[in-house]
Every structure is written in structure tokens, then in C-alpha cells.
C-alpha positions in Angstrom: -57.0 -2.9 16.2 -55.6 -6.2 17.6 -53.5 -6.5 14.5 -52.1 -3.0 15.1 -51.3 -3.9 18.7 -49.7 -7.1 17.7 -47.6 -5.3 15.2 -46.5 -2.7 17.7 -45.7 -5.4 20.2 -43.6 -7.2 17.6 -41.8 -4.0 16.7 -41.1 -3.3 20.4 -39.8 -6.9 20.8 -37.5 -6.5 17.8 -36.2 -3.2 19.1 -35.5 -4.7 22.5 -33.7 -7.7 21.0 -31.6 -5.3 18.9 -30.7 -3.2 21.9 -29.8 -6.2 24.0 -27.7 -7.8 21.2 -25.9 -4.5 20.6 -24.7 -4.2 24.2 -21.1 -4.5 25.1 -21.9 -6.2 28.3 -23.4 -9.7 28.7 -27.0 -9.5 30.0 -29.5 -12.1 31.1 -32.8 -11.7 33.0 -34.9 -13.9 35.3 -38.5 -13.7 36.2 -39.7 -13.9 39.8 -39.6 -17.7 39.6 -36.0 -17.8 38.5 -36.6 -18.7 34.8 -34.4 -17.1 32.1 -36.4 -14.5 30.1 -33.6 -12.7 28.2 -30.1 -13.7 26.9 -28.1 -11.5 24.6 -25.3 -12.2 22.2 -22.5 -11.1 24.5 -23.7 -13.7 27.1 -23.6 -16.3 24.3 -20.1 -15.3 23.4 -18.8 -15.6 27.0 -20.6 -18.8 28.0 -21.3 -20.4 24.6 -25.0 -21.0 25.2 -27.2 -19.6 22.5 -30.4 -17.7 23.4 -32.7 -20.4 22.2 -31.1 -22.9 24.6 -30.8 -20.5 27.5 -34.2 -18.7 27.5 -36.9 -20.7 29.4 -34.5 -22.6 31.7 -35.2 -22.4 35.4 -32.2 -21.6 37.4 -28.5 -22.2 36.5 -27.9 -25.7 37.8 -26.7 -28.3 35.4 -25.9 -25.9 32.5 -24.6 -22.5 33.5 -23.3 -23.4 36.9 -22.1 -26.5 38.7 -24.7 -28.1 40.9 -22.5 -27.4 44.0 -22.3 -23.7 43.1 -25.8 -23.2 41.6 -27.8 -22.7 44.8 -25.5 -20.1 46.3 -25.2 -18.3 43.0 -28.9 -18.2 42.4 -29.6 -17.0 45.9 -27.3 -14.1 45.5 -28.7 -13.1 42.2 -32.3 -13.4 43.3 -31.5 -11.4 46.5 -31.6 -8.3 44.3 -35.3 -9.0 43.7 -36.3 -7.3 47.0 -33.1 -5.3 47.7 -32.6 -1.6 46.8 -30.2 -0.6 44.0 -27.7 -2.9 42.4 -25.8 -5.9 43.9 -22.3 -6.5 42.8 -20.5 -9.9 43.3 -18.3 -12.4 41.5 -19.1 -16.0 40.7 -17.9 -18.9 38.6 -20.1 -20.0 35.7 -19.9 -22.9 33.3 -19.3 -22.6 29.6 -21.2 -24.9 27.2 -17.9 -26.7 26.5 -17.5 -27.5 30.2 -14.9 -24.8 31.0 -15.4 -22.5 33.9 -15.2 -18.7 33.7 -15.1 -16.2 36.6 -17.5 -13.3 36.0 -18.4 -10.1 37.8 -22.2 -9.6 38.0 -24.3 -6.5 38.6 -27.8 -7.6 39.6 -30.8 -5.4 40.0 -34.5 -6.0 40.7 -37.2 -5.3 38.2 -40.7 -4.3 39.3 -43.9 -4.7 37.3 -46.6 -2.1 36.6 -48.2 -2.8 39.9 -45.0 -2.1 41.8 -44.4 -5.7 42.9 -41.1 -7.5 42.1 -41.3 -9.0 38.7 -37.7 -10.3 38.2 -34.0 -9.6 38.1 -31.7 -8.5 35.3 -28.0 -9.3 35.5 -25.2 -7.6 33.5 -22.0 -9.5 33.7 -18.5 -9.7 32.1 -15.4 -11.7 32.5 -13.5 -10.5 35.6 -10.2 -9.8 33.8 -12.0 -7.7 31.2 -13.9 -5.9 33.8 -10.8 -5.3 35.8 -9.0 -3.9 32.7 -11.9 -1.5 32.2 -12.0 -0.4 35.8 -8.2 0.0 35.9 -8.4 2.2 32.8 -11.1 4.3 34.4 -9.1 4.5 37.7 -5.9 5.5 35.7 -7.8 8.2 33.9 -9.2 9.6 37.1 -5.7 9.6 38.7 -4.2 11.4 35.7 -7.0 13.9 35.7 -6.4 14.6 39.4 -3.2 15.1 41.3 -0.9 13.1 39.1 2.9 13.7 39.4 3.0 14.8 35.8 1.0 17.5 34.0 -1.7 16.2 31.6 -3.2 18.3 28.9 -5.8 16.8 26.5 -6.8 19.0 23.5 -9.6 18.3 21.1 -9.3 18.2 17.3 -9.4 22.0 17.2 -6.4 22.1 19.6 -8.5 23.6 22.4 -7.9 22.2 25.9 -10.6 19.7 26.9 -9.0 18.1 30.0 -6.4 19.7 32.3 -5.2 18.2 35.5 -4.1 20.1 38.5 -0.4 20.0 37.8 -0.8 21.2 34.2 -3.0 24.1 35.4 -0.2 25.2 37.8 2.3 24.9 34.9 0.2 27.2 32.8 -0.4 29.6 35.7 -4.2 29.5 35.4 -7.2 27.7 37.0 -8.2 24.5 35.3 -11.6 25.9 34.2 -10.0 29.0 32.7 -7.9 26.8 30.3 -10.8 24.8 28.9 -11.8 25.7 25.4 -9.4 28.6 25.0 -6.4 28.9 22.6 -3.0 28.0 24.0 -1.7 31.4 22.8 -3.8 33.0 25.5 -1.5 31.6 28.1 1.9 31.4 26.3 3.7 34.5 25.1 6.3 32.3 23.4 6.2 28.6 22.4 2.5 28.4 21.6 3.2 28.0 17.9 5.7 25.1 18.5 3.3 23.3 20.9 0.4 23.7 18.4 2.6 22.5 15.6 3.5 19.4 17.6 -0.1 18.7 18.4 -1.1 19.1 14.7 1.6 16.6 13.7 0.4 14.1 16.3 -3.2 14.4 15.1 -2.1 13.8 11.5 0.8 11.3 11.9 0.7 10.0 15.4 3.0 10.7 18.4 6.8 10.6 18.3 8.5 7.6 19.7 10.6 9.5 22.2 9.8 12.3 24.6 10.3 15.9 23.3 11.3 19.0 25.1 9.6 22.4 24.6 10.7 25.8 25.9 7.8 28.2 26.5 7.1 31.5 28.2 4.1 31.4 30.4 1.9 34.5 31.1 1.0 34.5 34.8 -0.5 37.1 37.2 3.0 37.4 38.7 4.7 38.1 35.3 6.2 36.0 32.5 8.1 32.8 33.3 10.4 30.9 31.0 9.8 27.1 31.4 11.1 23.9 29.8 8.6 21.0 29.6 9.6 17.4 28.6 6.9 15.0 27.7 5.2 12.7 25.2 2.2 13.0 22.9 -0.5 10.4 22.3 -3.2 10.6 19.6 -6.6 9.7 21.0 -9.0 7.8 18.7 -12.6 6.6 19.4 -12.7 2.8 20.1 -16.3 2.7 19.0 -15.8 3.4 15.3 -14.4 1.0 12.8 -12.1 3.6 11.4 -10.4 5.5 14.2 -11.8 9.0 14.5 -9.4 11.5 16.1 -10.7 12.7 19.4 -7.7 14.8 20.2 -4.2 14.6 21.6 -3.0 13.8 25.2 0.2 15.5 26.3 1.8 14.1 29.4 4.7 16.3 30.6 6.9 17.3 33.4 8.7 20.6 34.2 12.5 20.2 33.8 13.3 23.9 33.8 15.6 23.8 36.8 17.6 20.8 35.5 18.0 22.3 32.0 19.1 25.6 33.4 21.6 23.9 35.6 22.9 21.9 32.6 23.2 25.1 30.6 25.0 26.9 33.4 27.5 24.0 33.7 28.1 23.9 30.0 28.6 27.7 30.0 31.1 27.5 32.8 33.0 24.7 31.1 33.2 26.7 27.9 34.2 29.9 29.5 36.9 28.1 31.6 38.2 26.6 28.4 38.3 30.0 26.7 40.2 31.5 29.6 42.7 28.7 29.4 43.1 29.0 25.7 43.4 32.8 26.0 46.1 32.4 28.7 48.1 30.0 26.4 47.8 32.4 23.5 48.8 35.4 25.6 51.8 33.7 26.9 53.2 33.5 23.4 52.8 37.3 22.8 55.9 39.4 23.0 53.9 42.6 23.2 51.8 42.9 26.4 49.2 45.0 24.5 48.8 42.2 22.0 48.3 39.8 24.9 45.5 42.1 26.3 43.6 42.1 23.0 44.1 38.3 22.8 42.2 37.9 26.1 39.3 40.0 24.7 39.2 38.0 21.4 38.8 34.7 23.2 36.3 36.3 25.7 33.9 37.5 22.9 33.1 33.9 21.7 29.5 33.2 22.8 29.6 36.1 25.2 29.3 39.4 23.4 29.3 41.0 20.0 31.8 43.8 20.6 34.5 44.9 23.0 35.9 48.3 23.8 39.1 48.9 25.8 39.5 52.3 27.5 42.3 53.4 29.7 42.0 56.0 32.5 44.0 59.2 32.4 46.3 60.0 35.3 43.6 62.2 36.9 41.2 59.2 36.8 38.3 61.2 35.4 38.6 60.6 31.7 39.0 57.6 29.5 40.9 57.1 26.3 40.2 54.4 23.7 43.1 52.2 22.8 41.5 49.1 21.3 38.1 47.9 20.0 36.4 45.5 17.6 35.9 46.9 14.1 32.9 49.2 13.9 31.6 48.2 10.5 32.5 44.5 10.1 33.2 41.5 12.3 36.8 41.1 13.3 39.3 40.7 16.2 40.0 43.3 18.8 42.7 45.6 17.5 44.4 48.8 18.5 42.6 51.9 17.2 44.2 54.7 15.2 45.0 57.8 17.2 45.1 56.0 20.5 45.3 58.4 23.4 42.5 60.7 22.4 39.7 61.0 25.1 36.4 59.3 24.5 33.5 61.9 24.8 31.5 60.0 27.3 28.8 62.1 28.9 28.0 62.4 32.6 26.5 59.2 34.1 27.9 57.0 31.3 28.1 53.3 32.4 31.9 53.3 31.8 32.5 56.3 34.0 30.2 54.9 36.7 32.2 51.7 36.6 35.4 53.8 36.9 34.0 55.7 39.9 32.8 52.8 41.9 35.6 50.4 40.8 33.1 47.8 40.0 31.0 46.4 37.1 28.0 48.2 35.7 25.3 46.8 33.5 23.0 48.8 31.1 20.2 47.9 28.7 17.6 49.6 26.6 14.1 48.1 26.7 12.7 50.3 23.9 13.2 48.8 20.4 12.4 52.2 18.8 14.9 54.1 20.9 17.8 51.6 20.5 19.7 53.6 17.8 19.6 56.9 19.8 20.4 55.1 23.0 23.6 53.5 21.5 24.7 56.7 19.7 24.3 58.8 22.9 26.7 56.4 24.7 29.3 56.3 21.8 28.5 52.6 21.1 28.1 50.9 17.8 24.6 51.0 16.1 22.4 48.2 17.2 23.8 47.9 20.7 21.1 47.1 23.3 23.0 45.7 26.2 26.3 46.6 27.8 28.6 45.4 30.6 31.4 47.6 31.8 34.1 45.9 34.0 36.8 47.9 35.7 40.5 47.1 35.0 42.5 46.9 38.2 46.1 45.8 38.9 48.4 46.2 41.9 45.7 48.2 43.7 45.3 50.7 40.9 42.4 51.4 38.5 43.8 51.2 34.9 40.6 51.7 32.9 37.4 50.0 31.8 36.6 47.2 29.3 33.1 47.3 27.9 31.3 44.3 26.4 28.3 44.9 24.1 25.4 42.8 22.8 22.8 43.5 20.1 19.0 43.4 20.7 18.9 39.8 19.4 20.7 38.6 22.5 19.6 38.6 26.1 20.8 41.2 28.6 23.9 40.5 30.7 23.2 38.7 34.0 25.0 38.2 37.2 27.1 35.2 36.0 28.2 37.3 33.0 29.5 39.9 35.4 31.7 37.3 37.1 33.1 36.1 33.8 33.7 39.7 32.6 35.6 40.5 35.8 37.8 37.4 35.3 38.7 38.6 31.8 39.3 42.1 33.1 41.8 40.9 35.7 43.9 39.2 33.0 43.6 42.2 30.6 44.6 44.6 33.4 47.7 42.5 34.2 48.8 42.7 30.6 48.2 46.5 30.4 50.1 47.0 33.6 53.0 45.2 32.1 52.8 47.2 28.9 53.2 50.5 30.8 51.6 53.9 30.1 50.0 54.4 26.6 50.9 57.6 24.9 
């Protein structure tokens, strides 16, 4: 029986030694009289004293602390014997080679089976290493909270594991609602690109420079088009010899407004350049009608797929087609055969409405299945999904309507497009006025 007990005690002692030596923090323990009872390998690494030279020593004076510092250091450590909880303080200890090292110590009292103080254990580490660890934890907490950038951490399955407040607002959902769900549940467009980027980072590592991603976010208030700029970091466990992927951290900011402003500026510069080039080309045309079509040719670039030019009859209620882009193949705007025949526009047609109000009219179809019938009903080329009709006015008179058309692969016309179409219409109208009546 005694042999069994001694074997169990020896096994418990071996287990305790293995646990102490496997700790990342240095640890030593003192009994109630201040004698060292435990000393692990991390303590040996920091101070240079092996366990067989440290265990059994009483106090720290003369070996682990200078005599001038030992009394105060021991008093603070042993104060944890009777105090509640842990005591945290910093002190200077001596290495075996005589050097000094500043350590941060957490001391806590140990009580015996009878409930009386039995000793003190101290976990300590070099101050700079401890500060690095605490700084890392503080940085993580700050990023996970109200950081100025969005932070999204996904696991190896590309499911969100950590979402800070700004990222949750960017995705238009509460933080808890995002956790563990596919990104496609919150993005109507762009989820595939984001997941592809995350997969690449998991396999190859993060790109060296920040990347931009356009996405459409599904929110309770509707869909929102956003541009996010950020960097990706592959996360690996520091506890394994071979890095095991824990996921990917994506740190990003919303640059939608800046990118839209840049796009608007680029668009304005391009359109101004096109108007200038069109004016230069039109000035070389002897025929004013040729000048009018030149303006439309330059206007189509990057703006629309087709253009139709209709002139108003003297009574102002009917329109006749005089020029258009080819119906079956791409090409420049040209005069149509049989010019002067009325176009069979039905009541409420956008071109007639523009003529009546002497202002621009936009029209779009939102049904993909009804697109063919919608275009055919309005006498527009097959595939048309969006239209913009701008009235032609010169010298206080309404001369007709110019219609710009886009296919379903392009976005609808917006308010800035109306301004550009009206600028083109003014130039076309001046040329038509100079050409005189069309017969």
C-alpha cells in the first residue's frame, strides 16, 4: 500500500514538474518561511539559475537580488501570503552572470489543507516581453471595438469569426448576426470576389499592397453599392511548430465617396474632351446636317449604344426620323433612307413627352423578360433597356428630339447623363437650325 502511495506521489510530482516546465511564464514558489520550493525552466532561462541551485534557498538576497533590493522585494512578494487575490508589481532581479533584469511579477498566496497560509507562488516575465504581450492584447481589443477601420476575421471556412462595430455597420447587420454565416447572405454582388481573395490569402498569404473591392450590400433600407479598400493578413497559430491557418483578418475602410467623386471627375473630363473634339470636327463640315451627326457620333462614346434623331413637323405633334445609328450592326450615325416619313410613336411615348414638356425624359424597363416587347412597342432597337430623350431647341423654337439608348448590360441614365445629353442636344439643334427644313 505504501509502495502504491509512493508511486502515485512520484507520478504526481513528475506531472507537476512537466506542467511547470512547459509553462510560457517563469514561475517560482516560496513556502511560508520564504524558502524557494519550485523553479521552472522559464525562470532558469530568464535568470540563469538552474532549479537545483535555486530550490531550497531562503529569500533572494545574494543570488537573485542585490542585498540592497532584496528586503523590499521579498516583503512585497510575501505580502501576498495574507492578501486577497493577486499582487502585481515590478522589480529588478539578478541574473547568475551578474546582470540585472527588470521583471513584472504576479504574486498570489497559497493556502494549505487547513486553510492557513502555506506559501506564495510568483509568475514573472521580462517587462519588455510582458509589455509586448499586453500591447498586443490591447491592440486586439481596440481593433475589435470602435476602431476607425472595419475589421473582419474569418475562419478557415470563410465564416466571420470576429466583426468589429465599424465592419458590422459596413455590412448593414448586427455583429452577432454576421458571425458564422456565409458572406453571400449579406452581399448581393461582390461576395464571390471577396471569398476568392480570402481563399488566396489562406493558401498563399496576403498581398503586399491594399486592394479595392466593389460590393453591393443587402440592408433593411435596400441595396447599397460600396467600395472597400483594405489589406489581408493570414492568421496562424503561434503555438504549433508548423503554422496552422486560423483564418484571415481583413482590415478595410469605406472609400465609396472618394471613388465615386473620382469617377465623376474622370467622366466629366472625358465628356468635355468629346464635346471639344466634336466641335472641332463639326467646324470642318460643309453640310450642317453632317455636323449634327458628327456631334452624335462623338457623344455615343462611353455614353450610349444607339442614337436616334427625330425632327418635329410644323404642327409640333409628330416626329420624323432623319438620322440614326445602324439597326443591325455597329456604325456611325447616318441619315436614314426615306427621311421625312413620320415615326409611328404611340401616345405617351418618351420622345413625344419630351417634345410636349420641352425637357428631357428618361425611361427604363426593369423586367428582363419583357425587354424585347418593351423596346419594340416604342420603335427602338431590340435589346434596348434604357432611354434618354433630350429636346432640340434653337432660337426659342423646338426642332425635334434626340434619343440615346442603352442595352440591359449598362446602367440606367442618371441625372448627370441628362445634363450631358442636353449639352449635346444644344449643339445638334444649332446645326439643324442652320441646315434649314428637311423635306
